C-alpha positions as a Markdown table, in Angstrom:
| # | Residue | x | y | z |
|---|---|---|---|---|
| 1 | Met | 0.0 | 0.2 | 0.0 |
| 2 | Ser | 1.4 | 3.6 | -1.3 |
| 3 | Asp | 1.5 | 6.2 | 1.8 |
| 4 | Phe | 3.1 | 9.7 | 2.1 |
| 5 | Pro | 5.5 | 11.5 | 3.9 |
| 6 | Val | 5.1 | 12.9 | 7.4 |
| 7 | Ala | 6.7 | 15.9 | 9.0 |
| 8 | Pro | 9.3 | 14.8 | 11.2 |
| 9 | Asp | 8.5 | 17.2 | 14.0 |
| 10 | Ala | 4.1 | 16.4 | 13.6 |
| 11 | Lys | 4.5 | 15.1 | 17.2 |
| 12 | Thr | 6.1 | 18.0 | 18.8 |
| 13 | Arg | 5.6 | 21.0 | 16.4 |
| 14 | Phe | 2.5 | 22.3 | 18.6 |
| 15 | Ser | 4.5 | 22.8 | 22.0 |
| 16 | Gly | 4.2 | 26.0 | 23.2 |
| 17 | Arg | 0.8 | 26.6 | 21.1 |
| 18 | Ala | -1.9 | 24.7 | 23.6 |
| 19 | Ser | -2.9 | 27.8 | 24.4 |
| 20 | Ala | -3.7 | 30.1 | 21.7 |
| 21 | Tyr | -5.3 | 26.7 | 20.0 |
| 22 | Ser | -7.5 | 25.7 | 23.0 |
| 23 | Lys | -8.9 | 29.2 | 22.5 |
| 24 | Tyr | -9.1 | 30.2 | 19.2 |
| 25 | Arg | -9.4 | 27.2 | 17.2 |
| 26 | Pro | -12.9 | 27.0 | 15.4 |
| 27 | Ser | -15.1 | 24.6 | 17.2 |
| 28 | Tyr | -17.3 | 21.9 | 15.6 |
| 29 | Pro | -21.3 | 22.4 | 15.2 |
| 30 | Asp | -23.5 | 21.0 | 17.6 |
| 31 | Gly | -25.0 | 19.6 | 14.2 |
| 32 | Leu | -22.4 | 17.2 | 13.8 |
| 33 | Ile | -23.9 | 14.9 | 16.6 |
| 34 | Asp | -26.7 | 14.7 | 15.0 |
| 35 | Val | -25.4 | 14.1 | 11.9 |
| 36 | Leu | -23.2 | 11.1 | 12.9 |
| 37 | Asn | -26.8 | 9.7 | 15.2 |
| 38 | Arg | -28.4 | 10.0 | 11.8 |
| 39 | Glu | -26.3 | 7.9 | 9.8 |
| 40 | Gly | -26.3 | 5.2 | 12.7 |
| 41 | Val | -22.7 | 5.5 | 14.0 |
| 42 | Leu | -23.0 | 7.1 | 17.1 |
| 43 | Gln | -25.4 | 6.1 | 20.2 |
| 44 | Arg | -25.1 | 7.6 | 23.5 |
| 45 | Lys | -23.6 | 4.4 | 24.6 |
| 46 | Ser | -20.8 | 4.5 | 21.7 |
| 47 | Thr | -17.0 | 4.3 | 22.9 |
| 48 | Val | -15.2 | 7.0 | 20.9 |
| 49 | Ala | -11.7 | 7.1 | 20.3 |
| 50 | Asp | -10.5 | 11.0 | 19.0 |
| 51 | Ile | -7.0 | 11.0 | 17.6 |
| 52 | Gly | -5.0 | 13.4 | 17.5 |
| 53 | Ser | -7.4 | 14.8 | 19.7 |
| 54 | Gly | -5.5 | 18.3 | 20.8 |
| 55 | Thr | -6.9 | 20.2 | 23.1 |
| 56 | Gly | -10.1 | 18.4 | 23.3 |
| 57 | Leu | -12.0 | 20.6 | 21.0 |
| 58 | Leu | -14.0 | 17.4 | 19.2 |
| 59 | Thr | -13.6 | 15.4 | 22.2 |
| 60 | Gln | -16.0 | 17.6 | 24.2 |
| 61 | Leu | -18.7 | 17.6 | 21.6 |
| 62 | Phe | -18.9 | 13.4 | 22.0 |
| 63 | Leu | -18.4 | 14.2 | 25.7 |
| 64 | Lys | -21.9 | 16.5 | 26.1 |
| 65 | Asn | -23.4 | 13.9 | 24.6 |
| 66 | Gly | -22.5 | 10.9 | 26.8 |
| 67 | Asn | -19.9 | 9.3 | 25.4 |
| 68 | Asp | -16.9 | 7.8 | 26.6 |
| 69 | Val | -13.8 | 8.9 | 24.8 |
| 70 | Phe | -10.5 | 8.1 | 24.8 |
| 71 | Ala | -8.5 | 11.5 | 23.8 |
| 72 | Val | -5.6 | 10.1 | 21.8 |
| 73 | Glu | -2.8 | 13.1 | 21.5 |
| 74 | Pro | 1.0 | 12.6 | 21.5 |
| 75 | Asn | 1.8 | 16.5 | 22.3 |
| 76 | Ala | 1.8 | 16.8 | 26.3 |
| 77 | Asp | 1.1 | 20.2 | 25.9 |
| 78 | Met | -2.1 | 19.7 | 24.0 |
| 79 | Arg | -2.7 | 16.5 | 25.9 |
| 80 | Gly | -2.5 | 18.3 | 29.0 |
| 81 | Ala | -4.8 | 21.4 | 28.1 |
| 82 | Ala | -7.2 | 19.0 | 27.4 |
| 83 | Glu | -6.9 | 17.0 | 30.6 |
| 84 | Asn | -7.5 | 20.7 | 32.7 |
| 85 | Leu | -10.4 | 21.3 | 30.7 |
| 86 | Leu | -12.4 | 18.0 | 30.2 |
| 87 | Ser | -10.7 | 16.1 | 33.2 |
| 88 | Ala | -14.4 | 16.7 | 35.1 |
| 89 | Tyr | -16.2 | 14.9 | 32.2 |
| 90 | Pro | -16.3 | 10.8 | 33.9 |
| 91 | Gly | -16.3 | 9.4 | 30.2 |
| 92 | Phe | -12.8 | 11.4 | 29.5 |
| 93 | His | -9.6 | 9.5 | 29.3 |
| 94 | Ser | -6.3 | 11.0 | 28.2 |
| 95 | Val | -4.2 | 8.8 | 26.5 |
| 96 | Asn | -0.4 | 9.3 | 25.4 |
| 97 | Gly | -0.4 | 7.6 | 21.7 |
| 98 | Ser | -0.4 | 8.0 | 18.3 |
| 99 | Ala | -2.7 | 7.4 | 15.0 |
| 100 | Glu | -0.2 | 4.7 | 14.4 |
| 101 | Ser | 0.2 | 3.2 | 17.9 |
| 102 | Thr | -2.8 | 4.5 | 20.1 |
| 103 | Gly | -2.2 | 2.2 | 22.6 |
| 104 | Leu | -6.0 | 1.1 | 22.6 |
| 105 | Asn | -7.3 | -1.9 | 23.2 |
| 106 | Gly | -8.2 | -4.1 | 20.1 |
| 107 | Arg | -11.8 | -3.9 | 19.3 |
| 108 | Ser | -12.4 | -1.5 | 22.0 |
| 109 | Val | -14.4 | 1.8 | 20.4 |
| 110 | Asp | -17.5 | 2.2 | 18.2 |
| 111 | Leu | -16.3 | 5.1 | 16.3 |
| 112 | Val | -13.1 | 6.6 | 15.2 |
| 113 | Val | -12.7 | 10.2 | 14.5 |
| 114 | Ala | -9.8 | 12.5 | 13.6 |
| 115 | Gly | -10.4 | 16.1 | 14.1 |
| 116 | Gln | -8.4 | 18.8 | 11.9 |
| 117 | Ala | -5.4 | 16.0 | 12.2 |
| 118 | Phe | -5.5 | 13.6 | 9.5 |
| 119 | His | -2.9 | 15.4 | 7.3 |
| 120 | Trp | 0.1 | 14.5 | 10.4 |
| 121 | Phe | -1.1 | 10.9 | 10.2 |
| 122 | Ser | 0.6 | 8.2 | 8.2 |
| 123 | Pro | -2.6 | 6.7 | 5.9 |
| 124 | Ala | -1.1 | 3.4 | 5.9 |
| 125 | Glu | 0.0 | 3.0 | 9.3 |
| 126 | Ala | -3.0 | 4.4 | 10.7 |
| 127 | Lys | -5.8 | 2.6 | 8.6 |
| 128 | Lys | -4.0 | -0.3 | 9.8 |
| 129 | Glu | -4.2 | 0.6 | 13.5 |
| 130 | Phe | -7.4 | 2.4 | 13.1 |
| 131 | Gly | -8.9 | -1.0 | 11.8 |
| 132 | Arg | -7.1 | -2.9 | 14.7 |
| 133 | Ile | -8.8 | -1.0 | 17.8 |
| 134 | Ser | -12.5 | -0.6 | 16.0 |
| 135 | Arg | -15.0 | -2.7 | 16.3 |
| 136 | Asn | -16.8 | -2.3 | 13.0 |
| 137 | Gly | -14.5 | -0.6 | 11.4 |
| 138 | Thr | -16.3 | 3.3 | 11.2 |
| 139 | Val | -13.6 | 6.4 | 10.8 |
| 140 | Ala | -15.1 | 10.0 | 11.0 |
| 141 | Val | -12.3 | 12.4 | 9.3 |
| 142 | Ile | -13.7 | 16.0 | 10.2 |
| 143 | Tyr | -12.2 | 19.2 | 9.3 |
| 144 | Asn | -13.3 | 23.1 | 9.3 |
| 145 | Thr | -12.3 | 24.5 | 6.4 |
| 146 | Arg | -12.7 | 27.7 | 4.8 |
| 147 | Gly | -14.0 | 29.5 | 1.9 |
| 148 | Asp | -11.2 | 30.9 | 0.4 |
| 149 | Ser | -12.4 | 31.8 | -2.8 |
| 150 | Glu | -13.1 | 35.5 | -2.3 |
| 151 | Gly | -13.2 | 38.1 | 0.1 |
| 152 | Leu | -11.3 | 37.6 | 3.7 |
| 153 | Gly | -11.2 | 33.8 | 3.7 |
| 154 | Met | -9.1 | 34.6 | -0.1 |
| 155 | Asp | -6.6 | 37.5 | 1.7 |
| 156 | Tyr | -6.7 | 35.2 | 4.7 |
| 157 | Arg | -4.9 | 32.2 | 2.9 |
| 158 | Lys | -2.7 | 34.2 | 1.1 |
| 159 | Leu | -2.1 | 35.9 | 4.4 |
| 160 | Thr | -1.2 | 32.5 | 5.6 |
| 161 | Ala | 0.9 | 31.3 | 2.0 |
| 162 | Arg | 2.9 | 34.3 | 2.4 |
| 163 | Phe | 4.4 | 33.9 | 6.2 |
| 164 | Gly | 3.7 | 30.6 | 6.3 |
| 165 | Arg | 6.7 | 27.8 | 6.8 |
| 166 | Asn | 6.3 | 24.6 | 4.4 |
| 167 | Phe | 2.8 | 25.9 | 4.2 |
| 168 | Ser | 2.1 | 23.5 | 1.1 |
| 169 | Asp | 4.2 | 20.7 | 2.8 |
| 170 | Val | 2.3 | 20.9 | 5.9 |
| 171 | Met | -1.8 | 21.1 | 4.4 |
| 172 | Gly | -0.9 | 19.0 | 1.5 |
| 173 | Pro | -3.4 | 17.3 | -1.0 |
| 174 | Val | -5.5 | 15.5 | 1.7 |
| 175 | Glu | -8.0 | 14.0 | -0.2 |
| 176 | Asp | -5.2 | 11.5 | -2.1 |
| 177 | Arg | -4.3 | 10.7 | 1.2 |
| 178 | Leu | -8.4 | 10.1 | 2.1 |
| 179 | Arg | -8.5 | 7.4 | -1.0 |
| 180 | Val | -5.3 | 5.6 | 0.7 |
| 181 | Phe | -6.8 | 5.2 | 4.1 |
| 182 | Phe | -10.2 | 4.7 | 3.5 |
| 183 | Ser | -12.0 | 1.5 | 1.4 |
| 184 | Ser | -15.0 | 3.6 | 1.0 |
| 185 | Tyr | -16.6 | 6.8 | 2.0 |
| 186 | Glu | -18.9 | 9.2 | 1.9 |
| 187 | Leu | -18.4 | 13.7 | 2.5 |
| 188 | Leu | -21.0 | 15.4 | 4.1 |
| 189 | Thr | -20.8 | 19.5 | 5.3 |
| 190 | Leu | -22.6 | 21.4 | 7.8 |
| 191 | Pro | -22.3 | 25.4 | 7.8 |
| 192 | Asn | -19.9 | 26.6 | 10.6 |
| 193 | Pro | -19.5 | 30.2 | 10.0 |
| 194 | Lys | -17.4 | 32.3 | 12.9 |
| 195 | Gln | -17.4 | 35.9 | 13.8 |
| 196 | Leu | -13.8 | 36.8 | 14.9 |
| 197 | Asp | -12.5 | 40.2 | 16.6 |
| 198 | Leu | -8.9 | 41.4 | 15.9 |
| 199 | Asp | -7.6 | 39.1 | 18.5 |
| 200 | Gly | -9.3 | 36.4 | 17.6 |
| 201 | Leu | -8.0 | 36.7 | 14.0 |
| 202 | Leu | -4.6 | 36.9 | 15.0 |
| 203 | Gly | -5.5 | 33.9 | 17.6 |
| 204 | Arg | -6.4 | 31.9 | 14.7 |
| 205 | Leu | -3.2 | 32.1 | 12.8 |
| 206 | Leu | -1.2 | 31.8 | 15.7 |
| 207 | Ser | -2.8 | 28.6 | 16.4 |
| 208 | Ala | -1.3 | 27.4 | 13.3 |
| 209 | Ser | 2.0 | 25.3 | 13.7 |
| 210 | Tyr | 3.7 | 26.8 | 10.5 |
| 211 | Met | 2.8 | 30.5 | 11.4 |
| 212 | Pro | 5.5 | 32.4 | 13.4 |
| 213 | Ala | 5.1 | 33.1 | 16.8 |
| 214 | Glu | 5.8 | 36.3 | 18.8 |
| 215 | Gly | 8.9 | 36.8 | 19.1 |
| 216 | Glu | 10.3 | 35.1 | 16.1 |
| 217 | Pro | 11.0 | 36.3 | 12.1 |
| 218 | Gly | 7.9 | 37.2 | 10.5 |
| 219 | Tyr | 5.8 | 37.9 | 13.0 |
| 220 | Glu | 5.2 | 41.8 | 13.4 |
| 221 | Ala | 5.3 | 42.0 | 9.5 |
| 222 | Met | 2.4 | 39.1 | 9.5 |
| 223 | Ala | 0.6 | 41.1 | 12.8 |
| 224 | Ala | 0.3 | 44.4 | 10.7 |
| 225 | Glu | -0.8 | 42.7 | 8.0 |
| 226 | Val | -4.0 | 41.0 | 10.0 |
| 227 | Arg | -4.6 | 44.4 | 11.2 |
| 228 | Glu | -5.4 | 45.8 | 7.7 |
| 229 | Leu | -7.1 | 42.8 | 7.0 |
| 230 | Phe | -9.5 | 43.2 | 10.1 |
| 231 | Ala | -9.9 | 46.7 | 9.5 |
| 232 | Arg | -10.6 | 45.8 | 5.4 |
| 233 | Tyr | -13.7 | 43.5 | 6.5 |
| 234 | Glu | -14.5 | 44.7 | 10.0 |
| 235 | Ser | -18.3 | 45.4 | 10.5 |
| 236 | Gly | -19.2 | 46.0 | 14.2 |
| 237 | Gly | -16.0 | 45.1 | 15.8 |
| 238 | Lys | -15.9 | 41.5 | 13.8 |
| 239 | Val | -15.6 | 39.6 | 10.8 |
| 240 | Thr | -17.1 | 36.4 | 9.8 |
| 241 | Met | -15.2 | 33.8 | 8.7 |
| 242 | Arg | -17.4 | 31.4 | 6.1 |
| 243 | Met | -16.2 | 28.2 | 7.2 |
| 244 | Thr | -17.8 | 24.5 | 6.4 |
| 245 | Thr | -17.6 | 21.2 | 8.9 |
| 246 | Glu | -16.7 | 18.1 | 6.7 |
| 247 | Ile | -17.2 | 14.8 | 7.5 |
| 248 | Phe | -15.6 | 12.4 | 5.7 |
| 249 | Leu | -17.5 | 9.3 | 7.2 |
| 250 | Gly | -16.3 | 5.5 | 5.9 |
| 251 | Thr | -14.7 | 2.3 | 6.8 |
| 252 | Val | -11.3 | 0.8 | 6.7 |
């Protein structure tokens, strides 16, 4: 089975960004739970594995639904942020593991999910591991994507491409990886627009591992362009980012 290169620092590059990620990354719509329920892959009694769970944004949605969730995350900073946020939920289980080696028991979960993380996985190795831990091979790969064809979204993407480090390597052709990973899948979508103030727009950029952090070369120039971008599209102290939640639901 063919596979794709994975960034050598994929498990460490978010160190130091957990606070910005937790505060500024867009959340997932509550309707996501309804979609998975209608598709027959999620019930309240389902056990879920959230792989590459980060600071727990997606994990929390399933915990609120009453599910037991194994949040598998290799980065200590991100995992610690999730533990601080979610440890009060009785169904929360924090796991130091990766997509290729989750540390979970075989046939132990009903649904495997990955939110905004699949591009960091080795598709062939993850396919094998997810097939091992899942009772039925059902996986949902989930992304919040921006509308980049015009306006704020287009200018935001140009900014990330200009200041991002190895941007094209990080955000490669995800659908090519999906074809290797899934035996079969369907794409389901939900609208998920977000309103951001200036701090939110800048913070969203700083949550990305490929953007310069404060104090690093390029940060001041990037921050200045963010302020210009915000002023161009602002209305009532906020800008609206057109976003869509994409759910790639299938079997491995």
